[in-house]
C-alpha positions in Angstrom: 16.2 -34.8 -162.7 16.3 -31.9 -165.2 15.0 -31.6 -168.7 17.7 -30.9 -171.2 15.9 -28.1 -173.1 19.0 -27.5 -175.3 18.4 -30.9 -177.0 14.6 -31.0 -176.7 13.4 -31.4 -180.3 9.6 -31.8 -180.4 9.3 -30.9 -184.1 11.7 -33.6 -185.3 10.2 -36.1 -182.8 6.7 -35.4 -184.2 8.0 -35.6 -187.7 9.6 -39.0 -186.9 6.4 -40.3 -185.4 4.4 -39.2 -188.4 6.9 -40.9 -190.7 6.8 -44.1 -188.7 3.0 -44.1 -188.7 2.8 -43.4 -192.4 5.3 -46.2 -193.2 3.2 -48.6 -191.0 0.0 -47.6 -192.7 1.5 -47.8 -196.2 2.9 -51.3 -195.6 -0.4 -52.4 -194.3 -2.4 -51.0 -197.2 0.1 -52.0 -199.9 1.1 -55.5 -198.7 -1.3 -56.3 -195.9 1.7 -56.7 -193.6 2.5 -55.4 -190.1 5.6 -53.2 -189.8 7.1 -55.2 -187.0 10.9 -55.1 -187.4 11.5 -58.5 -185.7 9.0 -60.2 -188.0 10.3 -58.5 -191.1 13.9 -59.3 -190.4 13.3 -62.7 -188.8 11.1 -63.8 -191.7 13.5 -62.7 -194.4 15.7 -65.8 -194.7 12.8 -68.2 -195.1 10.5 -66.0 -197.0 9.3 -67.0 -200.5 11.0 -65.2 -203.4 8.0 -62.9 -204.0 7.9 -62.0 -200.3 11.6 -61.2 -199.9 11.8 -58.0 -202.0 9.7 -55.8 -199.8 11.5 -57.1 -196.7 14.8 -56.2 -198.3 13.5 -52.8 -199.3 12.2 -52.2 -195.8 15.5 -53.2 -194.1 17.4 -51.0 -196.6 15.2 -48.1 -195.7 16.0 -48.6 -192.0 19.7 -48.7 -192.7 19.7 -45.7 -195.2 17.4 -43.4 -193.3 20.0 -42.0 -190.9 22.3 -41.2 -193.9 19.4 -39.4 -195.6 18.7 -37.4 -192.5 22.4 -36.3 -192.4 21.8 -34.7 -195.8 19.0 -32.7 -194.4 20.2 -31.8 -191.0 23.2 -31.9 -188.7 23.4 -35.2 -186.8 23.4 -34.8 -183.1 26.5 -35.8 -181.1 26.0 -39.3 -179.7 27.7 -40.8 -176.7 27.2 -44.4 -175.5 28.1 -44.7 -171.8 28.4 -48.5 -171.8 31.0 -51.0 -172.6 30.8 -53.6 -175.4 29.9 -56.3 -172.9 26.9 -54.4 -171.6 25.8 -53.6 -175.2 26.0 -57.2 -176.2 24.1 -58.3 -173.2 21.4 -55.7 -173.8 21.1 -56.8 -177.4 20.7 -60.4 -176.4 18.1 -59.5 -173.8 16.1 -57.4 -176.3 16.2 -60.4 -178.7 15.1 -62.7 -176.0 12.3 -60.4 -175.0 11.2 -60.0 -178.6 10.9 -63.8 -179.0 9.2 -64.1 -175.6 6.7 -61.3 -176.5 6.1 -62.7 -180.0 7.1 -59.3 -181.5 9.0 -56.1 -181.0 8.0 -52.6 -179.8 7.3 -51.5 -183.4 5.0 -54.4 -184.1 3.1 -54.3 -180.8 3.5 -50.6 -179.9 2.9 -49.0 -183.2 0.9 -51.4 -185.3 -0.8 -53.6 -182.6 -2.0 -50.7 -180.5 -3.4 -48.9 -183.5 -5.4 -52.1 -184.3 -6.7 -52.1 -180.7 -5.0 -55.5 -180.0 -5.3 -56.5 -176.4 -2.2 -58.7 -176.8 -0.2 -55.8 -178.1 -1.4 -53.6 -175.2 -0.2 -56.2 -172.7 3.2 -56.6 -174.5 3.7 -52.8 -174.7 2.9 -52.4 -171.0 5.5 -55.1 -170.3 8.1 -53.4 -172.5 7.5 -50.1 -170.8 7.5 -51.5 -167.3 10.7 -53.4 -168.0 12.3 -50.2 -169.2 11.2 -48.2 -166.2 12.5 -50.9 -163.8 15.8 -51.3 -165.6 16.5 -47.5 -165.5 15.5 -47.4 -161.8 17.7 -50.3 -160.9 20.7 -49.2 -162.9 20.5 -45.5 -162.0 19.2 -45.6 -158.4 20.1 -49.0 -156.9 23.4 -49.7 -158.7 24.3 -46.0 -158.7 25.4 -45.7 -162.3 24.8 -42.1 -163.4 23.9 -40.8 -166.8 27.5 -40.2 -167.6 29.0 -43.3 -166.0 30.1 -46.3 -167.9 29.1 -49.8 -166.8 
């Protein structure tokens, strides 16, 4: 394994982390809400009228942020080395895991850990372990390389 130093961007990664943390703190201070994407999106259809506006604004920010970034910097080339079936299965598994874990990586990993929640620590450890095992199985046991499509 080698580190791709050409595409190593610690400053933008740090800036992104700071922005995510600031948004989570702002939402907590302004609305008393946790910035867990699954909870925000999942609660939107049944939310009361007064609770719906901030959810829509948050989701709009998620969708518009990449376009705003493109105004400030050149977007990196992206390549997805998987077929539509694999992407659909992955999305369904992530949705299942989010329901099973009672929240997503942003809710548990960013907000829950910062609140010192034991439940969020357990969930985040499970998310990370699942990711490690998945990469190991796909790359090393199934033999699908970084550039190979599944």
